[in-house]
C-alpha positions as YAML, in Angstrom:
chain: A
units: angstrom
residues:
- id: 1
  name: MET
  ca: [-23.19, -49.27, 40.38]
- id: 2
  name: LYS
  ca: [-22.87, -53.01, 40.41]
- id: 3
  name: SER
  ca: [-25.21, -54.91, 38.11]
- id: 4
  name: PHE
  ca: [-27.41, -57.68, 39.43]
- id: 5
  name: GLY
  ca: [-26.31, -61.26, 39.11]
- id: 6
  name: LYS
  ca: [-28.51, -64.33, 38.91]
- id: 7
  name: ILE
  ca: [-28.77, -64.73, 42.66]
- id: 8
  name: GLU
  ca: [-30.22, -61.24, 43.07]
- id: 9
  name: TYR
  ca: [-32.91, -61.99, 40.49]
- id: 10
  name: TYR
  ca: [-33.85, -65.16, 42.36]
- id: 11
  name: TRP
  ca: [-33.92, -63.18, 45.59]
- id: 12
  name: TRP
  ca: [-36.30, -60.62, 44.04]
- id: 13
  name: ALA
  ca: [-38.43, -63.48, 42.71]
- id: 14
  name: LEU
  ca: [-38.70, -64.90, 46.24]
- id: 15
  name: ILE
  ca: [-39.73, -61.49, 47.57]
- id: 16
  name: GLY
  ca: [-42.31, -61.15, 44.79]
- id: 17
  name: ILE
  ca: [-43.78, -64.57, 45.52]
- id: 18
  name: THR
  ca: [-43.95, -63.72, 49.23]
- id: 19
  name: LEU
  ca: [-45.76, -60.46, 48.49]
- id: 20
  name: PHE
  ca: [-48.16, -62.34, 46.20]
- id: 21
  name: ASN
  ca: [-48.94, -64.79, 49.02]
- id: 22
  name: THR
  ca: [-49.48, -61.87, 51.39]
- id: 23
  name: PHE
  ca: [-51.86, -60.28, 48.89]
- id: 24
  name: LEU
  ca: [-53.81, -63.55, 48.61]
- id: 25
  name: GLY
  ca: [-54.07, -63.84, 52.38]
- id: 26
  name: GLU
  ca: [-55.21, -60.27, 52.86]
- id: 27
  name: HIS
  ca: [-57.72, -59.92, 50.02]
- id: 28
  name: PHE
  ca: [-59.35, -63.31, 49.69]
- id: 29
  name: GLU
  ca: [-61.27, -65.43, 52.10]
- id: 30
  name: SER
  ca: [-59.70, -68.68, 53.08]
- id: 31
  name: SER
  ca: [-60.69, -71.13, 50.40]
- id: 32
  name: ALA
  ca: [-59.39, -74.21, 48.69]
- id: 33
  name: LEU
  ca: [-58.16, -72.18, 45.72]
- id: 34
  name: VAL
  ca: [-56.12, -69.83, 47.91]
- id: 35
  name: SER
  ca: [-54.67, -72.80, 49.83]
- id: 36
  name: ILE
  ca: [-53.68, -74.48, 46.57]
- id: 37
  name: LEU
  ca: [-52.08, -71.31, 45.19]
- id: 38
  name: VAL
  ca: [-50.13, -70.70, 48.38]
- id: 39
  name: ALA
  ca: [-48.97, -74.33, 48.50]
- id: 40
  name: LEU
  ca: [-47.79, -74.15, 44.88]
- id: 41
  name: THR
  ca: [-45.90, -70.94, 45.48]
- id: 42
  name: VAL
  ca: [-44.31, -72.40, 48.62]
- id: 43
  name: MET
  ca: [-43.23, -75.35, 46.50]
- id: 44
  name: SER
  ca: [-41.69, -73.08, 43.87]
- id: 45
  name: LYS
  ca: [-39.94, -70.99, 46.54]
- id: 46
  name: GLY
  ca: [-38.54, -74.14, 48.11]
- id: 47
  name: LEU
  ca: [-37.18, -75.36, 44.80]
- id: 48
  name: ILE
  ca: [-35.52, -71.99, 44.16]
- id: 49
  name: VAL
  ca: [-33.93, -72.01, 47.62]
- id: 50
  name: ILE
  ca: [-32.70, -75.59, 47.21]
- id: 51
  name: ASP
  ca: [-31.12, -75.02, 43.82]
- id: 52
  name: HIS
  ca: [-29.68, -71.53, 44.16]
- id: 53
  name: PHE
  ca: [-29.25, -70.57, 47.81]
- id: 54
  name: MET
  ca: [-28.37, -73.95, 49.31]
- id: 55
  name: GLU
  ca: [-26.40, -74.73, 46.14]
- id: 56
  name: LEU
  ca: [-27.69, -78.28, 45.92]
- id: 57
  name: ARG
  ca: [-27.63, -78.10, 42.13]
- id: 58
  name: GLN
  ca: [-24.01, -79.28, 42.32]
- id: 59
  name: ALA
  ca: [-24.58, -81.65, 45.25]
- id: 60
  name: HIS
  ca: [-24.90, -85.41, 45.12]
- id: 61
  name: LYS
  ca: [-28.03, -86.51, 43.22]
- id: 62
  name: TYR
  ca: [-29.39, -88.46, 46.19]
- id: 63
  name: LEU
  ca: [-29.21, -85.47, 48.53]
- id: 64
  name: ARG
  ca: [-30.83, -83.19, 45.96]
- id: 65
  name: LEU
  ca: [-33.56, -85.77, 45.28]
- id: 66
  name: MET
  ca: [-34.36, -86.14, 48.98]
- id: 67
  name: MET
  ca: [-34.67, -82.37, 49.42]
- id: 68
  name: ARG
  ca: [-36.86, -82.06, 46.32]
- id: 69
  name: ILE
  ca: [-39.15, -84.85, 47.55]
- id: 70
  name: TYR
  ca: [-39.45, -83.07, 50.90]
- id: 71
  name: ILE
  ca: [-40.28, -79.74, 49.26]
- id: 72
  name: ILE
  ca: [-42.82, -81.32, 46.90]
- id: 73
  name: LEU
  ca: [-44.40, -83.70, 49.42]
- id: 74
  name: PHE
  ca: [-45.47, -81.28, 52.14]
- id: 75
  name: PRO
  ca: [-47.15, -78.67, 49.92]
- id: 76
  name: SER
  ca: [-48.86, -81.58, 48.14]
- id: 77
  name: LEU
  ca: [-50.24, -82.69, 51.50]
- id: 78
  name: ILE
  ca: [-51.53, -79.16, 52.07]
- id: 79
  name: ILE
  ca: [-53.27, -79.32, 48.71]
- id: 80
  name: LEU
  ca: [-54.84, -82.66, 49.64]
- id: 81
  name: THR
  ca: [-56.15, -81.29, 52.92]
- id: 82
  name: ALA
  ca: [-57.82, -78.42, 51.07]
- id: 83
  name: PHE
  ca: [-60.27, -80.95, 49.64]
- id: 84
  name: PHE
  ca: [-61.21, -82.58, 52.95]
...
């Protein structure tokens, strides 16, 4: 049996985060706290995908920076709307 590499562990982490978000959506009423938690987990999932699945860790710094800003900006806007 082949042992898991790093990419498989990241893949399992993404599945775990997705299941956690599903649990939050199913068991808690829609609230600001749930919106913030989901936005933060979406941000962490995006950063994992950018670095390990899109392989932007080795890409040009400008391209990686633009993708990171995108992934951080939109969940941050979701967090801001939770307070309005």
